[in-house]
All heavy atoms as a GROMACS GRO file, in nm:
protein
  625
    1MET      N    1   4.732   6.626  17.179
    1MET     CA    2   4.630   6.730  17.168
    1MET      C    3   4.703   6.867  17.170
    1MET      O    4   4.808   6.887  17.235
    1MET     CB    5   4.548   6.727  17.289
    1MET     CG    6   4.441   6.832  17.286
    1MET     SD    7   4.324   6.804  17.427
    1MET     CE    8   4.281   6.971  17.449
    2LEU      N    9   4.664   6.958  17.085
    2LEU     CA   10   4.722   7.095  17.079
    2LEU      C   11   4.628   7.194  17.153
    2LEU      O   12   4.514   7.190  17.138
    2LEU     CB   13   4.737   7.137  16.923
    2LEU     CG   14   4.821   7.043  16.847
    2LEU    CD1   15   4.820   7.094  16.699
    2LEU    CD2   16   4.963   7.046  16.897
    3SER      N   17   4.692   7.280  17.228
    3SER     CA   18   4.617   7.381  17.308
    3SER      C   19   4.674   7.518  17.266
    3SER      O   20   4.792   7.536  17.270
    3SER     CB   21   4.618   7.353  17.455
    3SER     OG   22   4.571   7.229  17.486
    4PRO      N   23   4.586   7.610  17.250
    4PRO     CA   24   4.640   7.748  17.221
    4PRO      C   25   4.697   7.810  17.360
    4PRO      O   26   4.647   7.768  17.458
    4PRO     CB   27   4.529   7.836  17.166
    4PRO     CG   28   4.404   7.762  17.215
    4PRO     CD   29   4.442   7.611  17.230
    5LEU      N   30   4.793   7.887  17.344
    5LEU     CA   31   4.853   7.964  17.462
    5LEU      C   32   4.802   8.101  17.460
    5LEU      O   33   4.805   8.173  17.368
    5LEU     CB   34   5.010   7.950  17.446
    5LEU     CG   35   5.083   8.009  17.559
    5LEU    CD1   36   5.063   7.920  17.682
    5LEU    CD2   37   5.231   8.007  17.529
    6TYR      N   38   4.766   8.155  17.587
    6TYR     CA   39   4.727   8.284  17.605
    6TYR      C   40   4.810   8.362  17.699
    6TYR      O   41   4.873   8.302  17.795
    6TYR     CB   42   4.577   8.284  17.665
    6TYR     CG   43   4.480   8.219  17.576
    6TYR    CD1   44   4.435   8.088  17.603
    6TYR    CD2   45   4.429   8.280  17.455
    6TYR    CE1   46   4.347   8.030  17.520
    6TYR    CE2   47   4.335   8.220  17.377
    6TYR     CZ   48   4.299   8.096  17.409
    6TYR     OH   49   4.202   8.026  17.323
    7SER      N   50   4.827   8.485  17.680
    7SER     CA   51   4.914   8.569  17.768
    7SER      C   52   4.849   8.702  17.780
    7SER      O   53   4.755   8.739  17.701
    7SER     CB   54   5.057   8.582  17.708
    7SER     OG   55   5.052   8.657  17.591
    8PRO      N   56   4.887   8.782  17.885
    8PRO     CA   57   4.826   8.920  17.900
    8PRO      C   58   4.849   8.997  17.772
    8PRO      O   59   4.959   8.992  17.720
    8PRO     CB   60   4.894   8.981  18.019
    8PRO     CG   61   4.950   8.854  18.094
    8PRO     CD   62   4.980   8.752  17.988
    9CYS      N   63   4.746   9.076  17.736
    9CYS     CA   64   4.756   9.166  17.622
    9CYS      C   65   4.848   9.287  17.656
    9CYS      O   66   4.822   9.343  17.761
    9CYS     CB   67   4.619   9.207  17.580
    9CYS     SG   68   4.621   9.314  17.438
   10PRO      N   69   4.948   9.310  17.577
   10PRO     CA   70   5.042   9.422  17.625
   10PRO      C   71   4.976   9.561  17.618
   10PRO      O   72   5.024   9.656  17.686
   10PRO     CB   73   5.152   9.423  17.508
   10PRO     CG   74   5.089   9.347  17.400
   10PRO     CD   75   4.984   9.258  17.449
   11GLU      N   76   4.862   9.583  17.545
   11GLU     CA   77   4.798   9.712  17.545
   11GLU      C   78   4.714   9.738  17.673
   11GLU      O   79   4.692   9.841  17.702
   11GLU     CB   80   4.702   9.713  17.419
   11GLU     CG   81   4.776   9.716  17.285
   11GLU     CD   82   4.673   9.727  17.170
   11GLU    OE1   83   4.551   9.715  17.201
   11GLU    OE2   84   4.720   9.751  17.056
   12GLN      N   85   4.680   9.626  17.737
   12GLN     CA   86   4.599   9.636  17.856
   12GLN      C   87   4.686   9.622  17.979
   12GLN      O   88   4.808   9.591  17.970
   12GLN     CB   89   4.490   9.533  17.857
   12GLN     CG   90   4.408   9.524  17.725
   12GLN     CD   91   4.313   9.639  17.710
   12GLN    OE1   92   4.266   9.697  17.811
   12GLN    NE2   93   4.288   9.678  17.585
   13GLY      N   94   4.631   9.640  18.093
   13GLY     CA   95   4.706   9.620  18.213
   13GLY      C   96   4.740   9.478  18.240
   13GLY      O   97   4.670   9.391  18.202
   14MET      N   98   4.849   9.451  18.307
   14MET     CA   99   4.888   9.325  18.344
   14MET      C  100   4.809   9.269  18.458
   14MET      O  101   4.759   9.347  18.550
   14MET     CB  102   5.035   9.317  18.391
   14MET     CG  103   5.135   9.358  18.277
   14MET     SD  104   5.140   9.246  18.150
   14MET     CE  105   5.239   9.115  18.216
   15GLY      N  106   4.778   9.142  18.462
   15GLY     CA  107   4.717   9.085  18.572
   15GLY      C  108   4.561   9.080  18.559
   15GLY      O  109   4.496   9.016  18.639
   16ASP      N  110   4.502   9.141  18.456
   16ASP     CA  111   4.358   9.132  18.444
   16ASP      C  112   4.330   9.004  18.360
   16ASP      O  113   4.364   9.000  18.242
   16ASP     CB  114   4.301   9.261  18.364
   16ASP     CG  115   4.150   9.265  18.369
   16ASP    OD1  116   4.090   9.171  18.412
   16ASP    OD2  117   4.103   9.372  18.330
   17GLU      N  118   4.254   8.914  18.416
   17GLU     CA  119   4.231   8.790  18.348
   17GLU      C  120   4.147   8.804  18.224
   17GLU      O  121   4.135   8.713  18.145
   17GLU     CB  122   4.170   8.690  18.444
   17GLU     CG  123   4.033   8.720  18.487
   17GLU     CD  124   3.976   8.640  18.602
   17GLU    OE1  125   4.038   8.622  18.702
   17GLU    OE2  126   3.866   8.585  18.575
   18PHE      N  127   4.072   8.915  18.205
   18PHE     CA  128   3.989   8.937  18.092
   18PHE      C  129   4.059   9.001  17.977
   18PHE      O  130   4.004   9.012  17.861
   18PHE     CB  131   3.869   9.010  18.129
   18PHE     CG  132   3.776   8.938  18.230
   18PHE    CD1  133   3.781   8.974  18.358
   18PHE    CD2  134   3.713   8.826  18.192
   18PHE    CE1  135   3.704   8.906  18.459
   18PHE    CE2  136   3.635   8.752  18.291
   18PHE     CZ  137   3.640   8.788  18.422
   19ASN      N  138   4.180   9.045  17.996
   19ASN     CA  139   4.262   9.109  17.896
   19ASN      C  140   4.369   9.019  17.844
   19ASN      O  141   4.481   9.042  17.855
   19ASN     CB  142   4.321   9.241  17.946
   19ASN     CG  143   4.221   9.355  17.970
   19ASN    OD1  144   4.125   9.356  17.908
   19ASN    ND2  145   4.245   9.424  18.079
   20LEU      N  146   4.324   8.900  17.786
   20LEU     CA  147   4.423   8.803  17.728
   20LEU      C  148   4.429   8.817  17.588
   20LEU      O  149   4.335   8.857  17.515
   20LEU     CB  150   4.369   8.669  17.761
   20LEU     CG  151   4.360   8.629  17.906
   20LEU    CD1  152   4.307   8.492  17.934
   20LEU    CD2  153   4.494   8.646  17.982
   21MET      N  154   4.549   8.782  17.535
   21MET     CA  155   4.570   8.793  17.392
   21MET      C  156   4.609   8.648  17.339
   21MET      O  157   4.674   8.560  17.404
   21MET     CB  158   4.700   8.866  17.375
   21MET     CG  159   4.749   8.892  17.232
   21MET     SD  160   4.893   8.991  17.243
   21MET     CE  161   4.932   9.006  17.072
   22ASP      N  162   4.542   8.612  17.230
   22ASP     CA  163   4.550   8.472  17.169
   22ASP      C  164   4.668   8.465  17.090
   22ASP      O  165   4.689   8.537  16.994
   22ASP     CB  166   4.418   8.450  17.085
   22ASP     CG  167   4.422   8.310  17.029
   22ASP    OD1  168   4.508   8.233  17.062
   22ASP    OD2  169   4.334   8.289  16.944
   23HIS      N  170   4.759   8.381  17.126
   23HIS     CA  171   4.870   8.350  17.048
   23HIS      C  172   4.849   8.221  16.967
   23HIS      O  173   4.892   8.112  17.008
   23HIS     CB  174   5.006   8.324  17.133
   23HIS     CG  175   5.036   8.447  17.207
   23HIS    ND1  176   5.111   8.557  17.139
   23HIS    CD2  177   5.012   8.496  17.333
   23HIS    CE1  178   5.120   8.651  17.234
   23HIS    NE2  179   5.076   8.613  17.351
   24SER      N  180   4.770   8.224  16.862
   24SER     CA  181   4.723   8.105  16.802
   24SER      C  182   4.829   8.026  16.727
   24SER      O  183   4.804   7.911  16.688
   24SER     CB  184   4.605   8.144  16.699
   24SER     OG  185   4.659   8.231  16.604
   25ASP      N  186   4.944   8.080  16.714
   25ASP     CA  187   5.054   8.008  16.646
   25ASP      C  188   5.149   7.941  16.745
   25ASP      O  189   5.252   7.876  16.706
   25ASP     CB  190   5.143   8.109  16.561
   25ASP     CG  191   5.202   8.214  16.642
   25ASP    OD1  192   5.149   8.252  16.753
   25ASP    OD2  193   5.300   8.288  16.597
   26ILE      N  194   5.118   7.945  16.873
   26ILE     CA  195   5.185   7.875  16.980
   26ILE      C  196   5.104   7.759  17.038
   26ILE      O  197   4.985   7.788  17.079
   26ILE     CB  198   5.236   7.968  17.088
   26ILE    CG1  199   5.319   8.083  17.033
   26ILE    CG2  200   5.304   7.904  17.205
   26ILE    CD1  201   5.354   8.190  17.130
   27TYR      N  202   5.154   7.642  17.049
   27TYR     CA  203   5.084   7.527  17.089
   27TYR      C  204   5.165   7.446  17.195
   27TYR      O  205   5.284   7.446  17.190
   27TYR     CB  206   5.042   7.437  16.980
   27TYR     CG  207   4.942   7.500  16.877
   27TYR    CD1  208   4.977   7.574  16.775
   27TYR    CD2  209   4.801   7.484  16.910
   27TYR    CE1  210   4.894   7.636  16.688
   27TYR    CE2  211   4.711   7.554  16.817
   27TYR     CZ  212   4.754   7.621  16.717
   27TYR     OH  213   4.663   7.684  16.635
   28ILE      N  214   5.088   7.377  17.283
   28ILE     CA  215   5.147   7.285  17.381
   28ILE      C  216   5.116   7.152  17.332
   28ILE      O  217   4.997   7.112  17.304
   28ILE     CB  218   5.089   7.310  17.521
   28ILE    CG1  219   5.123   7.453  17.556
   28ILE    CG2  220   5.151   7.205  17.623
   28ILE    CD1  221   5.059   7.495  17.691
   29LEU      N  222   5.215   7.066  17.309
   29LEU     CA  223   5.199   6.930  17.267
   29LEU      C  224   5.186   6.831  17.384
   29LEU      O  225   5.267   6.836  17.480
   29LEU     CB  226   5.316   6.887  17.180
   29LEU     CG  227   5.351   6.970  17.065
   29LEU    CD1  228   5.464   6.917  16.982
   29LEU    CD2  229   5.226   6.968  16.962
   30ASP      N  230   5.080   6.748  17.383
   30ASP     CA  231   5.061   6.651  17.487
   30ASP      C  232   5.095   6.512  17.430
   30ASP      O  233   5.026   6.447  17.354
   30ASP     CB  234   4.908   6.657  17.524
   30ASP     CG  235   4.879   6.564  17.638
   30ASP    OD1  236   4.970   6.491  17.690
   30ASP    OD2  237   4.759   6.566  17.688
   31PHE      N  238   5.212   6.468  17.468
   31PHE     CA  239   5.268   6.341  17.418
   31PHE      C  240   5.214   6.224  17.497
   31PHE      O  241   5.250   6.109  17.462
   31PHE     CB  242   5.415   6.340  17.418
   31PHE     CG  243   5.477   6.436  17.313
   31PHE    CD1  244   5.541   6.552  17.357
   31PHE    CD2  245   5.472   6.405  17.178
   31PHE    CE1  246   5.597   6.641  17.259
   31PHE    CE2  247   5.527   6.490  17.082
   31PHE     CZ  248   5.581   6.611  17.125
   32SER      N  249   5.138   6.247  17.595
   32SER     CA  250   5.092   6.140  17.679
   32SER      C  251   4.944   6.171  17.718
   32SER      O  252   4.914   6.193  17.841
   32SER     CB  253   5.184   6.116  17.800
   32SER     OG  254   5.135   6.001  17.876
   33PRO      N  255   4.849   6.183  17.628
   33PRO     CA  256   4.715   6.216  17.662
   33PRO      C  257   4.652   6.112  17.750
   33PRO      O  258   4.680   5.988  17.725
   33PRO     CB  259   4.642   6.232  17.522
   33PRO     CG  260   4.730   6.143  17.434
   33PRO     CD  261   4.866   6.152  17.488
   34ASN      N  262   4.556   6.150  17.835
   34ASN     CA  263   4.487   6.051  17.910
   34ASN      C  264   4.366   5.996  17.834
   34ASN      O  265   4.336   6.038  17.726
   34ASN     CB  266   4.437   6.113  18.047
   34ASN     CG  267   4.345   6.227  18.026
   34ASN    OD1  268   4.279   6.243  17.929
   34ASN    ND2  269   4.344   6.327  18.131
   35LEU      N  270   4.306   5.895  17.891
   35LEU     CA  271   4.198   5.818  17.824
   35LEU      C  272   4.078   5.923  17.778
   35LEU      O  273   4.022   5.912  17.680
   35LEU     CB  274   4.153   5.708  17.898
   35LEU     CG  275   4.033   5.623  17.840
   35LEU    CD1  276   4.084   5.560  17.710
   35LEU    CD2  277   3.996   5.514  17.934
   36LYS      N  278   4.049   6.005  17.874
   36LYS     CA  279   3.947   6.110  17.863
   36LYS      C  280   3.970   6.194  17.727
   36LYS      O  281   3.878   6.215  17.649
   36LYS     CB  282   3.923   6.196  17.972
   36LYS     CG  283   3.809   6.303  17.964
   36LYS     CD  284   3.797   6.380  18.094
   36LYS     CE  285   3.688   6.482  18.084
   36LYS     NZ  286   3.679   6.563  18.211
   37THR      N  287   4.090   6.244  17.718
   37THR     CA  288   4.129   6.319  17.598
   37THR      C  289   4.119   6.250  17.482
   37THR      O  290   4.070   6.290  17.375
   37THR     CB  291   4.275   6.380  17.621
   37THR    OG1  292   4.264   6.460  17.743
   37THR    CG2  293   4.316   6.467  17.499
   38LEU      N  294   4.172   6.123  17.475
   38LEU     CA  295   4.169   6.035  17.369
   38LEU      C  296   4.028   5.999  17.314
   38LEU      O  297   3.992   6.012  17.196
   38LEU     CB  298   4.242   5.900  17.393
   38LEU     CG  299   4.394   5.916  17.415
   38LEU    CD1  300   4.448   5.773  17.447
   38LEU    CD2  301   4.460   5.961  17.278
   39CYS      N  302   3.939   5.988  17.410
   39CYS     CA  303   3.789   5.972  17.384
   39CYS      C  304   3.735   6.089  17.312
   39CYS      O  305   3.653   6.083  17.221
   39CYS     CB  306   3.714   5.922  17.503
   39CYS     SG  307   3.760   5.760  17.563
   40LYS      N  308   3.759   6.205  17.375
   40LYS     CA  309   3.712   6.335  17.310
   40LYS      C  310   3.754   6.350  17.171
   40LYS      O  311   3.681   6.393  17.088
   40LYS     CB  312   3.737   6.445  17.407
   40LYS     CG  313   3.670   6.453  17.536
   40LYS     CD  314   3.690   6.571  17.612
   40LYS     CE  315   3.826   6.592  17.664
   40LYS     NZ  316   3.844   6.707  17.752
   41LEU      N  317   3.886   6.313  17.148
   41LEU     CA  318   3.942   6.331  17.014
   41LEU      C  319   3.873   6.231  16.912
   41LEU      O  320   3.842   6.270  16.802
   41LEU     CB  321   4.092   6.310  17.016
   41LEU     CG  322   4.174   6.416  17.080
   41LEU    CD1  323   4.318   6.368  17.092
   41LEU    CD2  324   4.156   6.546  17.008
   42ALA      N  325   3.841   6.109  16.962
   42ALA     CA  326   3.770   6.018  16.884
   42ALA      C  327   3.624   6.063  16.849
   42ALA      O  328   3.589   6.055  16.731
   42ALA     CB  329   3.762   5.878  16.957
   43VAL      N  330   3.559   6.116  16.940
   43VAL     CA  331   3.426   6.184  16.915
   43VAL      C  332   3.438   6.292  16.806
   43VAL      O  333   3.358   6.288  16.717
   43VAL     CB  334   3.375   6.240  17.044
   43VAL    CG1  335   3.239   6.322  17.015
   43VAL    CG2  336   3.332   6.121  17.146
   44ILE      N  337   3.538   6.372  16.818
   44ILE     CA  338   3.555   6.482  16.724
   44ILE      C  339   3.594   6.430  16.591
   44ILE      O  340   3.532   6.460  16.478
   44ILE     CB  341   3.663   6.582  16.768
   44ILE    CG1  342   3.606   6.658  16.892
   44ILE    CG2  343   3.699   6.682  16.659
   44ILE    CD1  344   3.711   6.738  16.973
   45ASN      N  345   3.690   6.337  16.578
   45ASN     CA  346   3.745   6.296  16.457
   45ASN      C  347   3.646   6.206  16.373
   45ASN      O  348   3.649   6.203  16.255
   45ASN     CB  349   3.879   6.203  16.484
   45ASN     CG  350   3.991   6.294  16.525
   45ASN    OD1  351   3.991   6.416  16.487
   45ASN    ND2  352   4.083   6.235  16.585
   46TYR      N  353   3.564   6.129  16.444
   46TYR     CA  354   3.470   6.049  16.385
   46TYR      C  355   3.333   6.104  16.374
   46TYR      O  356   3.233   6.033  16.342
   46TYR     CB  357   3.460   5.904  16.448
   46TYR     CG  358   3.596   5.836  16.434
   46TYR    CD1  359   3.678   5.813  16.539
   46TYR    CD2  360   3.636   5.788  16.309
   46TYR    CE1  361   3.796   5.748  16.528
   46TYR    CE2  362   3.757   5.721  16.299
   46TYR     CZ  363   3.844   5.700  16.405
   46TYR     OH  364   3.967   5.643  16.394
   47SER      N  365   3.309   6.225  16.414
   47SER     CA  366   3.189   6.294  16.414
   47SER      C  367   3.077   6.214  16.486
   47SER      O  368   2.965   6.201  16.429
   47SER     CB  369   3.144   6.336  16.273
   47SER     OG  370   3.244   6.416  16.213
   48LEU      N  371   3.105   6.161  16.596
   48LEU     CA  372   3.006   6.080  16.675
   48LEU      C  373   2.904   6.172  16.737
   48LEU      O  374   2.926   6.292  16.762
   48LEU     CB  375   3.087   5.995  16.778
   48LEU     CG  376   3.192   5.908  16.726
   48LEU    CD1  377   3.262   5.833  16.846
   48LEU    CD2  378   3.128   5.804  16.632
   49ASP      N  379   2.779   6.109  16.757
   49ASP     CA  380   2.680   6.177  16.826
   49ASP      C  381   2.713   6.212  16.968
   49ASP      O  382   2.761   6.128  17.049
   49ASP     CB  383   2.550   6.084  16.824
   49ASP     CG  384   2.435   6.156  16.880
   49ASP    OD1  385   2.418   6.286  16.874
   49ASP    OD2  386   2.340   6.089  16.939
   50GLN      N  387   2.693   6.334  17.010
   50GLN     CA  388   2.726   6.385  17.141
   50GLN      C  389   2.614   6.403  17.235
   50GLN      O  390   2.626   6.436  17.351
   50GLN     CB  391   2.805   6.523  17.128
   50GLN     CG  392   2.929   6.520  17.041
   50GLN     CD  393   2.985   6.658  17.027
   50GLN    OE1  394   2.956   6.744  17.097
   50GLN    NE2  395   3.074   6.669  16.926
   51GLN      N  396   2.489   6.381  17.179
   51GLN     CA  397   2.369   6.408  17.268
   51GLN      C  398   2.369   6.325  17.396
   51GLN      O  399   2.310   6.370  17.502
   51GLN     CB  400   2.242   6.372  17.175
   51GLN     CG  401   2.231   6.468  17.060
   51GLN     CD  402   2.235   6.613  17.101
   51GLN    OE1  403   2.163   6.650  17.206
   51GLN    NE2  404   2.310   6.699  17.037
   52GLY      N  405   2.417   6.202  17.398
   52GLY     CA  406   2.409   6.129  17.513
   52GLY      C  407   2.516   6.147  17.621
   52GLY      O  408   2.518   6.091  17.727
   53LEU      N  409   2.609   6.230  17.583
   53LEU     CA  410   2.720   6.268  17.678
   53LEU      C  411   2.679   6.369  17.778
   53LEU      O  412   2.589   6.462  17.756
   53LEU     CB  413   2.836   6.325  17.596
   53LEU     CG  414   2.891   6.235  17.485
   53LEU    CD1  415   3.007   6.311  17.405
   53LEU    CD2  416   2.949   6.110  17.545
   54PRO      N  417   2.751   6.366  17.892
   54PRO     CA  418   2.719   6.467  18.004
   54PRO      C  419   2.747   6.601  17.949
   54PRO      O  420   2.835   6.630  17.868
   54PRO     CB  421   2.814   6.424  18.121
   54PRO     CG  422   2.859   6.283  18.085
   54PRO     CD  423   2.846   6.266  17.938
   55HIS      N  424   2.686   6.705  18.012
   55HIS     CA  425   2.689   6.843  17.971
   55HIS      C  426   2.834   6.888  17.976
   55HIS      O  427   2.882   6.964  17.890
   55HIS     CB  428   2.602   6.926  18.064
   55HIS     CG  429   2.609   7.075  18.030
   55HIS    ND1  430   2.695   7.163  18.091
   55HIS    CD2  431   2.538   7.138  17.940
   55HIS    CE1  432   2.681   7.278  18.038
   55HIS    NE2  433   2.583   7.272  17.946
   56ASP      N  434   2.905   6.854  18.086
   56ASP     CA  435   3.051   6.908  18.095
   56ASP      C  436   3.134   6.851  17.987
   56ASP      O  437   3.221   6.927  17.935
   56ASP     CB  438   3.109   6.884  18.224
   56ASP     CG  439   3.107   6.738  18.265
   56ASP    OD1  440   3.025   6.658  18.219
   56ASP    OD2  441   3.202   6.691  18.332
   57ILE      N  442   3.114   6.726  17.941
   57ILE     CA  443   3.188   6.672  17.833
   57ILE      C  444   3.158   6.742  17.699
   57ILE      O  445   3.247   6.773  17.619
   57ILE     CB  446   3.173   6.522  17.818
   57ILE    CG1  447   3.214   6.448  17.946
   57ILE    CG2  448   3.241   6.466  17.694
   57ILE    CD1  449   3.365   6.455  17.976
   58ARG      N  450   3.024   6.766  17.682
   58ARG     CA  451   2.990   6.842  17.551
   58ARG      C  452   3.047   6.979  17.554
   58ARG      O  453   3.087   7.024  17.450
   58ARG     CB  454   2.839   6.846  17.547
   58ARG     CG  455   2.768   6.710  17.515
   58ARG     CD  456   2.627   6.720  17.469
   58ARG     NE  457   2.552   6.816  17.553
   58ARG     CZ  458   2.460   6.780  17.645
   58ARG    NH1  459   2.431   6.647  17.665
   58ARG    NH2  460   2.399   6.870  17.713
   59TRP      N  461   3.046   7.045  17.667
   59TRP     CA  462   3.109   7.175  17.689
   59TRP      C  463   3.258   7.171  17.645
   59TRP      O  464   3.308   7.264  17.567
   59TRP     CB  465   3.099   7.236  17.818
   59TRP     CG  466   3.144   7.380  17.832
   59TRP    CD1  467   3.065   7.495  17.808
   59TRP    CD2  468   3.268   7.413  17.867
   59TRP    NE1  469   3.144   7.604  17.836
   59TRP    CE2  470   3.270   7.562  17.865
   59TRP    CE3  471   3.391   7.354  17.894
   59TRP    CZ2  472   3.379   7.634  17.893
   59TRP    CZ3  473   3.499   7.423  17.925
   59TRP    CH2  474   3.503   7.568  17.926
   60GLU      N  475   3.326   7.074  17.693
   60GLU     CA  476   3.474   7.058  17.665
   60GLU      C  477   3.498   7.030  17.515
   60GLU      O  478   3.592   7.084  17.454
   60GLU     CB  479   3.533   6.939  17.753
   60GLU     CG  480   3.542   6.973  17.894
   60GLU     CD  481   3.584   6.861  17.983
   60GLU    OE1  482   3.628   6.757  17.933
   60GLU    OE2  483   3.579   6.873  18.111
   61LEU      N  484   3.407   6.949  17.456
   61LEU     CA  485   3.416   6.917  17.312
   61LEU      C  486   3.396   7.051  17.229
   61LEU      O  487   3.466   7.076  17.134
   61LEU     CB  488   3.321   6.812  17.274
   61LEU     CG  489   3.350   6.673  17.310
   61LEU    CD1  490   3.230   6.583  17.295
   61LEU    CD2  491   3.468   6.616  17.244
   62ASN      N  492   3.305   7.127  17.283
   62ASN     CA  493   3.278   7.257  17.209
   62ASN      C  494   3.386   7.354  17.225
   62ASN      O  495   3.436   7.417  17.121
   62ASN     CB  496   3.146   7.313  17.270
   62ASN     CG  497   3.107   7.448  17.189
   62ASN    OD1  498   3.115   7.445  17.062
   62ASN    ND2  499   3.073   7.543  17.259
   63ALA      N  500   3.449   7.355  17.342
   63ALA     CA  501   3.572   7.443  17.366
   63ALA      C  502   3.685   7.394  17.279
   63ALA      O  503   3.767   7.476  17.237
   63ALA     CB  504   3.608   7.429  17.513
   64MET      N  505   3.704   7.264  17.254
   64MET     CA  506   3.815   7.205  17.180
   64MET      C  507   3.792   7.242  17.022
   64MET      O  508   3.894   7.243  16.949
   64MET     CB  509   3.822   7.057  17.189
   64MET     CG  510   3.870   7.013  17.326
   64MET     SD  511   3.848   6.834  17.353
   64MET     CE  512   3.985   6.775  17.240
   65THR      N  513   3.672   7.260  16.983
   65THR     CA  514   3.652   7.285  16.838
   65THR      C  515   3.611   7.416  16.796
   65THR      O  516   3.584   7.449  16.670
   65THR     CB  517   3.536   7.177  16.789
   65THR    OG1  518   3.418   7.203  16.870
   65THR    CG2  519   3.591   7.038  16.810
   66THR      N  520   3.586   7.512  16.887
   66THR     CA  521   3.547   7.646  16.856
   66THR      C  522   3.666   7.734  16.844
   66THR      O  523   3.756   7.738  16.927
   66THR     CB  524   3.445   7.702  16.967
   66THR    OG1  525   3.338   7.609  16.971
   66THR    CG2  526   3.399   7.842  16.939
   67ASN      N  527   3.673   7.818  16.744
   67ASN     CA  528   3.773   7.917  16.727
   67ASN      C  529   3.769   8.020  16.838
   67ASN      O  530   3.663   8.057  16.878
   67ASN     CB  531   3.770   7.985  16.593
   67ASN     CG  532   3.811   7.887  16.475
   67ASN    OD1  533   3.887   7.802  16.493
   67ASN    ND2  534   3.766   7.921  16.359
   68SER      N  535   3.891   8.056  16.890
   68SER     CA  536   3.896   8.169  16.986
   68SER      C  537   3.888   8.297  16.931
   68SER      O  538   3.948   8.326  16.826
   68SER     CB  539   4.031   8.151  17.066
   68SER     OG  540   4.038   8.251  17.153
   69ASN      N  541   3.817   8.396  16.991
   69ASN     CA  542   3.812   8.530  16.949
   69ASN      C  543   3.820   8.623  17.073
   69ASN      O  544   3.761   8.718  17.083
   69ASN     CB  545   3.678   8.563  16.870
   69ASN     CG  546   3.553   8.532  16.947
   69ASN    OD1  547   3.565   8.486  17.062
   69ASN    ND2  548   3.441   8.552  16.886
   70ILE      N  549   3.906   8.580  17.159
   70ILE     CA  550   3.916   8.659  17.289
   70ILE      C  551   4.000   8.789  17.284
   70ILE      O  552   3.991   8.876  17.357
   70ILE     CB  553   3.976   8.576  17.406
   70ILE    CG1  554   4.124   8.544  17.377
   70ILE    CG2  555   3.893   8.450  17.436
   70ILE    CD1  556   4.198   8.490  17.496
   71SER      N  557   4.075   8.800  17.172
   71SER     CA  558   4.152   8.923  17.151
   71SER      C  559   4.133   8.980  17.016
   71SER      O  560   4.092   8.910  16.920
   71SER     CB  561   4.303   8.890  17.172
   71SER     OG  562   4.351   8.806  17.078
   72ARG      N  563   4.147   9.110  17.008
   72ARG     CA  564   4.136   9.174  16.883
   72ARG      C  565   4.270   9.191  16.825
   72ARG      O  566   4.372   9.190  16.890
   72ARG     CB  567   4.067   9.309  16.908
   72ARG     CG  568   4.144   9.408  16.992
   72ARG     CD  569   4.068   9.535  17.016
   72ARG     NE  570   4.138   9.627  17.094
   72ARG     CZ  571   4.143   9.625  17.226
   72ARG    NH1  572   4.083   9.533  17.291
   72ARG    NH2  573   4.215   9.710  17.288
   73PRO      N  574   4.279   9.202  16.689
   73PRO     CA  575   4.415   9.222  16.626
   73PRO      C  576   4.485   9.344  16.673
   73PRO      O  577   4.426   9.443  16.700
   73PRO     CB  578   4.386   9.230  16.475
   73PRO     CG  579   4.249   9.185  16.457
   73PRO     CD  580   4.178   9.204  16.594
   74ILE      N  581   4.620   9.338  16.685
   74ILE     CA  582   4.701   9.440  16.731
   74ILE      C  583   4.758   9.504  16.605
   74ILE      O  584   4.826   9.430  16.527
   74ILE     CB  585   4.811   9.404  16.830
   74ILE    CG1  586   4.749   9.353  16.963
   74ILE    CG2  587   4.910   9.523  16.854
   74ILE    CD1  588   4.852   9.294  17.060
   75PHE      N  589   4.736   9.634  16.578
   75PHE     CA  590   4.776   9.700  16.464
   75PHE      C  591   4.911   9.770  16.497
   75PHE      O  592   4.913   9.858  16.594
   75PHE     CB  593   4.677   9.794  16.406
   75PHE     CG  594   4.550   9.725  16.365
   75PHE    CD1  595   4.438   9.730  16.438
   75PHE    CD2  596   4.554   9.650  16.246
   75PHE    CE1  597   4.318   9.674  16.400
   75PHE    CE2  598   4.436   9.583  16.196
   75PHE     CZ  599   4.313   9.597  16.287
   76SER      N  600   5.019   9.740  16.428
   76SER     CA  601   5.143   9.794  16.452
   76SER      C  602   5.174   9.914  16.378
   76SER      O  603   5.130   9.939  16.264
   76SER     CB  604   5.248   9.690  16.419
   76SER     OG  605   5.383   9.753  16.434
   77SER      N  606   5.232  10.021  16.429
   77SER     CA  607   5.260  10.147  16.362
   77SER      C  608   5.403  10.141  16.298
   77SER      O  609   5.460  10.239  16.253
   77SER     CB  610   5.245  10.264  16.451
   77SER     OG  611   5.340  10.257  16.562
   78HIS      N  612   5.463  10.012  16.311
   78HIS     CA  613   5.600   9.999  16.258
   78HIS      C  614   5.607   9.943  16.119
   78HIS      O  615   5.676   9.849  16.096
   78HIS     CB  616   5.680   9.907  16.363
   78HIS     CG  617   5.681   9.949  16.495
   78HIS    ND1  618   5.742  10.063  16.541
   78HIS    CD2  619   5.625   9.888  16.604
   78HIS    CE1  620   5.722  10.071  16.666
   78HIS    NE2  621   5.657   9.971  16.705
   79GLY      N  622   5.522   9.994  16.023
   79GLY     CA  623   5.534   9.960  15.891
   79GLY      C  624   5.448   9.853  15.860
   79GLY      O  625   5.420   9.778  15.791
   0.00000   0.00000   0.00000
């Protein structure tokens, strides 16, 4: 499973959990996923019906498939 990595936004103050910057080109590889993760991936890959699943699992599936928009683009003045 691939997960995006987030870090504090350099334009904002350090330590504020709401000022995160999305590094969408950095991923963490999970070479040993647990059964729950494998099941969630199967639901996504095979477009299985999610209506009978518990709310927290549906939320996690939504989080896995929704694009992140937590940070705005940083415009550089360096050309």
